N, C-alpha and C positions, 0 to 999 in steps of 0.2 A: 642949364641942362640941355643936352643935345639929343638927337633922335636915338642914339645908341643907348641912352640911359632909360628909355621908356620901354616898359614891358607891356607890349600890346596885348599879349595873351590874357592878361588879367581882366581885360574888358570883354573878351570873347569866351573865355574858358573858366568855369568855376572850379574845375578839377585841378588837383596838384599832380596828376598822373602825367607821364611822358606824352609829348605831342605825337600823335600818329600821322597827322596830315601836314607834312612839310612840303608837299608838291605845290609848285606855282606854275600855272598854265599861262603861256604867253598868248597874246591876242590872235596869233595866226592859227592856234588850235581851233578857234571858233569861226574862222573864215568860211568854212564849208557849211556852217549852220545859219549864217546870217540870212535874214529875209526868207526863211523857210517856215512853213506852217508846222505846227507841232507834230502832226501826223506824217510829215515828210522827212522827219529826222530819224536816221538810223544810227544808233550808237555803235562805236567800234567795239569789237569783242574784247579788246585789251582792257577796256574800262570795266568789264563785268566778269573777269576771270574767276574770282572767288567772292564769296559774300563780303569779306573784309575789304577787298579792292573796290567792290561796288559801293559800299558805304563811304569809303575814303574819297573815291572819285566824285561821288554825289556832292559831298560837302566841299570838296575842292572847287567844284564848279560854282557852288553857292558863295564860297569865299571869294572867288574871282569876280563874282557879280557885285561885290561890295567892298573890294579891297581899298586900302589906303595907299596913296602914292607918296612914299617917303622921299623920293628924289625931287619932288616938287617943293619940298620945304613945308608941306602940309602933312600933319601927322594923323589926321583923321579925315574922313570924307569918303567920297565914292569915286574912285578912279575910273570906274567903268560906266559912269552915268551916260545914258543914251544908248547903251548897248544891250538893253533888256530884251531886244528882239532876238538875241542869241542865247544868252546865259540861262534865263529861266525856262524857256522851252526845252533846252537841252537837259536841264535838271529834271524837268517834268517827265522826260522819257525814261528816267531811271525807275519810275513808279510802275507797278504791275498794271496790266489792263484791268484786272479786277478792282484794284484800288482806285483807278481813274474813274470808274463807274459810280463810286460812292458819292452821294450828295451830302456834303458837309454843311 
């Protein structure tokens, strides 16, 4: 079995519906966000055009934070390990100010 035979979505998606999130962000997208505090991050308007775009882009960023690196010959794992100082703070900024105030 090689990598093309593996259906990765079965591990991440319980749904049989069509995949909405086919966007892959490259590392350079996050360059402007590295080593910034959460409150210093301003999301681009293009990420928030519509409610659907907002959700898709939020989950795209989370997907980028834990993607597998197929080209390395490893079919699972975290290709972005060590880059948490960009991915998760960016995703956090998709949340509303009201939601951020909630103590969970």
